[in-house]
C-alpha positions as CSV (number, residue, x, y, z in Angstrom):
1,M,-6.7,47.4,21.3
2,T,-9.2,50.2,20.5
3,I,-12.7,50.9,19.1
4,S,-11.0,51.4,15.7
5,N,-9.3,48.0,15.8
6,I,-12.7,46.3,16.6
7,N,-14.4,48.1,13.7
8,Q,-11.6,46.8,11.3
9,K,-12.1,43.3,12.7
10,I,-15.9,43.3,12.1
11,Q,-15.8,45.1,8.8
12,E,-16.6,42.1,6.7
13,Q,-19.7,41.2,8.7
14,K,-20.8,44.8,8.7
15,E,-20.5,45.0,4.9
16,Q,-22.5,41.7,4.5
17,L,-25.3,43.2,6.6
18,L,-25.4,46.7,5.1
19,Q,-25.4,45.2,1.5
20,H,-27.8,42.4,2.3
21,S,-30.3,41.7,-0.5
22,L,-33.2,41.8,2.0
23,Y,-33.5,45.5,1.6
24,E,-34.4,45.2,-2.1
25,K,-37.0,42.5,-1.4
26,V,-39.3,44.7,0.6
27,K,-41.4,45.9,-2.2
28,T,-45.1,45.6,-1.2
29,I,-47.1,46.3,2.0
30,E,-47.2,42.5,2.5
31,D,-43.5,42.3,2.3
32,L,-43.2,45.1,4.9
33,Q,-45.5,43.3,7.2
34,Q,-43.4,40.2,7.0
35,F,-40.3,42.2,7.7
36,L,-41.9,43.8,10.9
37,E,-43.3,40.6,12.2
38,S,-39.9,39.1,12.3
39,H,-37.7,42.1,13.1
40,V,-39.8,42.9,16.1
41,Y,-38.0,40.2,18.1
42,A,-34.8,42.0,17.6
43,V,-36.4,45.1,18.9
44,W,-37.6,43.3,22.0
45,D,-34.4,41.4,23.0
46,F,-32.5,44.7,22.5
47,M,-34.4,46.0,25.6
48,S,-33.2,43.0,27.6
49,L,-29.6,43.7,26.6
50,L,-30.1,47.4,27.7
51,K,-31.7,46.4,31.0
52,A,-28.9,43.8,31.7
53,L,-26.4,46.6,31.3
54,Q,-28.2,49.0,33.6
55,S,-28.4,46.2,36.2
56,K,-24.7,45.6,35.9
57,L,-23.5,49.3,35.7
58,T,-26.0,51.0,38.1
59,C,-27.4,50.1,41.4
60,T,-31.1,48.8,40.9
61,T,-31.5,47.2,44.3
62,T,-32.0,48.4,47.8
63,P,-30.2,49.5,49.9
64,W,-28.6,51.7,47.3
65,F,-24.9,52.0,46.9
66,A,-23.0,54.0,44.2
67,S,-21.9,51.8,41.4
68,Q,-18.2,51.7,40.6
69,N,-17.8,53.9,37.5
70,P,-19.9,57.1,37.3
71,E,-19.2,57.5,33.7
72,T,-20.6,54.2,32.6
73,R,-23.5,54.7,35.0
74,Y,-24.4,58.0,33.3
75,L,-24.0,56.6,29.9
76,I,-26.3,53.7,30.4
77,N,-28.9,55.7,32.3
78,E,-29.1,58.2,29.5
79,I,-29.7,55.4,26.9
80,V,-32.3,53.6,29.1
81,L,-34.3,56.9,29.5
82,A,-34.7,57.3,25.7
83,E,-35.2,53.6,24.9
84,E,-37.7,53.0,27.7
85,S,-39.6,56.3,27.9
86,D,-39.1,58.2,24.6
87,L,-41.7,60.6,23.1
88,T,-44.0,59.1,20.5
89,W,-45.1,61.0,17.3
90,D,-48.2,62.4,19.2
91,G,-46.2,63.5,22.4
92,K,-46.9,60.5,24.7
93,R,-44.3,58.3,26.5
94,L,-43.6,54.8,25.3
95,S,-40.6,52.4,25.1
96,H,-39.2,52.0,21.6
97,F,-40.5,48.4,21.6
98,E,-44.1,49.6,22.3
99,M,-43.7,52.2,19.7
100,Y,-42.6,49.6,17.2
101,V,-45.6,47.3,18.0
102,D,-47.9,50.3,17.7
103,A,-46.4,51.1,14.3
104,M,-46.9,47.4,13.3
105,K,-50.6,47.5,14.1
106,A,-51.0,50.8,12.3
107,C,-49.8,49.3,8.9
108,G,-51.7,45.9,9.3
109,A,-48.8,43.6,10.5
110,E,-49.8,40.8,12.7
111,T,-48.8,40.7,16.5
112,L,-50.6,37.6,17.7
113,E,-47.5,35.3,17.3
114,L,-45.4,37.8,19.2
115,E,-48.0,38.2,22.0
116,A,-48.3,34.4,22.3
117,F,-44.5,34.1,22.5
118,L,-44.2,36.9,25.2
119,Q,-47.0,35.3,27.2
120,N,-45.1,31.9,27.0
121,V,-42.0,33.7,28.4
122,V,-44.1,34.8,31.3
123,D,-45.8,31.4,31.8
124,T,-42.7,29.2,31.5
125,K,-40.5,31.8,33.5
126,N,-37.7,30.7,31.2
127,V,-36.9,32.6,28.0
128,F,-35.0,29.6,26.6
129,I,-37.8,27.2,26.9
130,A,-40.1,29.8,25.4
131,I,-37.7,30.1,22.4
132,K,-37.3,26.5,21.9
133,Q,-41.2,26.0,22.1
134,S,-42.0,28.8,19.7
135,R,-42.8,28.3,16.0
136,L,-40.3,31.0,15.1
137,H,-37.8,30.5,12.1
138,P,-34.7,28.6,13.4
139,N,-32.5,31.7,12.6
140,I,-34.8,33.9,14.7
141,K,-34.6,31.3,17.6
142,A,-30.7,31.4,17.2
143,F,-30.8,35.2,17.3
144,L,-32.8,35.3,20.4
145,D,-30.9,32.4,22.1
146,F,-27.6,34.1,21.5
147,T,-28.7,37.3,23.1
148,F,-29.9,35.7,26.2
149,R,-26.9,33.3,26.5
150,V,-24.7,36.5,26.5
151,I,-26.9,38.0,29.1
152,E,-27.0,34.8,31.2
153,E,-23.1,34.6,31.2
154,G,-23.1,38.0,33.0
155,K,-19.9,39.4,31.6
156,T,-20.6,43.1,31.4
157,H,-18.2,43.8,28.6
158,K,-19.7,41.0,26.5
159,I,-23.2,42.2,26.9
160,A,-21.9,45.7,26.0
161,A,-20.4,44.3,22.9
162,A,-23.5,42.6,21.7
163,F,-25.3,45.9,22.5
164,T,-23.0,48.2,20.8
165,F,-21.5,46.5,17.7
166,G,-24.4,44.0,17.1
167,R,-27.1,46.8,17.5
168,E,-26.5,50.4,18.3
169,D,-23.5,50.9,15.9
170,L,-25.4,49.5,12.9
171,I,-28.8,50.9,13.5
172,P,-28.5,54.3,11.8
173,A,-27.1,52.9,8.6
174,M,-29.5,49.9,8.5
175,F,-32.6,51.9,9.2
176,T,-31.7,54.7,6.7
177,E,-31.5,52.0,3.9
178,I,-34.9,50.5,5.0
179,L,-36.5,53.9,5.3
180,K,-35.5,54.9,1.8
181,N,-37.2,51.7,0.5
182,F,-40.3,52.4,2.4
183,Q,-40.6,55.9,1.2
184,Q,-40.1,54.7,-2.4
185,N,-42.4,51.6,-2.3
186,F,-45.3,52.7,-0.2
187,P,-46.2,56.3,-1.1
188,E,-49.9,55.6,-0.8
189,T,-49.8,53.9,2.7
190,D,-49.7,55.9,5.9
191,L,-46.6,54.7,7.6
192,S,-46.2,57.8,9.7
193,K,-45.7,55.9,12.9
194,L,-43.2,53.6,11.5
195,I,-41.3,56.3,9.7
196,Y,-41.2,58.2,13.0
197,Y,-39.9,55.2,14.9
198,F,-36.9,54.7,12.2
199,E,-36.2,58.5,12.1
200,R,-36.1,58.6,15.9
201,H,-33.7,55.8,16.0
202,I,-31.5,57.3,13.3
203,E,-31.5,60.6,15.2
204,L,-30.6,59.0,18.6
205,D,-28.2,56.3,17.6
206,A,-26.2,58.4,15.2
207,D,-26.0,61.5,17.3
208,E,-26.1,60.2,20.9
209,H,-26.5,56.5,21.6
210,G,-23.9,55.2,19.2
211,P,-21.0,57.5,20.6
212,M,-22.2,56.8,24.1
213,A,-22.1,53.0,23.6
214,M,-18.6,53.3,22.1
215,Q,-17.5,55.2,25.1
216,M,-19.0,52.6,27.4
217,I,-16.9,49.8,25.7
218,T,-13.7,51.8,26.1
219,E,-14.5,52.4,29.9
220,L,-15.2,48.8,30.5
221,C,-12.3,47.3,28.7
222,Q,-9.6,49.9,29.5
223,D,-6.2,48.2,28.9
224,D,-7.5,44.6,29.3
225,A,-6.4,42.8,26.3
226,Q,-8.6,39.7,27.0
227,K,-11.8,41.9,27.3
228,W,-11.0,43.5,24.0
229,K,-10.6,39.9,22.6
230,D,-14.0,39.0,24.1
231,V,-15.6,42.1,22.5
232,E,-14.3,41.2,19.2
233,E,-15.6,37.7,19.4
234,V,-18.9,38.6,20.7
235,S,-19.4,41.4,18.1
236,I,-18.6,39.1,15.2
237,L,-21.1,36.5,16.5
238,A,-23.7,39.2,17.2
239,L,-23.3,40.4,13.6
240,E,-23.5,36.9,12.2
241,K,-26.7,36.3,14.1
242,R,-28.2,39.5,12.7
243,I,-27.2,38.3,9.1
244,G,-29.0,35.1,9.9
245,L,-32.1,37.2,11.0
246,W,-31.9,39.0,7.7
247,D,-31.7,35.8,5.8
248,A,-34.6,34.4,7.6
249,I,-36.8,37.5,6.8
250,E,-35.8,37.4,3.2
251,E,-36.8,33.7,3.1
252,K,-40.2,34.3,4.5
253,I,-40.8,37.3,2.1
254,E,-39.6,35.1,-0.9
255,T,-41.9,32.1,0.3
256,S,-44.9,34.3,0.6
257,V,-44.3,35.7,-2.8
258,A,-44.0,32.2,-4.4
259,L,-47.3,31.1,-2.9
260,V,-49.2,34.1,-4.3
């Protein structure tokens, strides 16, 4: 099996995601805030997928020993560098998650629920308990739970599948659609930080991280038919969870509109 085969297998889920009706529902600044307040959890747990891969594919302990595959070591370290320490719009260094939260605050989105959730992760020392105890939409809980179950299982190729086909491969197309709507619907609102974040993702993921992640999958699976099958199954599940996340955000927006 190859990357092309995987893309064929997951085409149905990708089309559902890229043609989701959510994109047309983000019409006001309040809708945008609802979107950000839910989507931020996907930005956050992505960082855990990333760091789980770095832990698996490089040496992050002492004494140091060279990890098995220099190519995958390079690929993941390159992605980590940009995701964890990228340049902000004003030339500072932040992770993409921190950039996203900063952009949320700049356009009036609420971050108190997010901060409470993250504090509970710290307090309970168990992300699954924190997810269960949260007041998040069931689909957001399911999305997060899936991510951390894949990480907990510890199979590098499966983590890479969730990372690549559930996230990196789709980000350029998804964010391009979202960005178009933002520019059309909010011309009077200063969304410079948010637009910078989206454009930075489009630039990095389309030109660099997406191809790197695909190469990483190929390096990890080689000629192992079972690993390729696992990648297919995890990728489909990851996309279904993302569709569920989009459904949840759309539901929250529609509910808010109905209450006005």
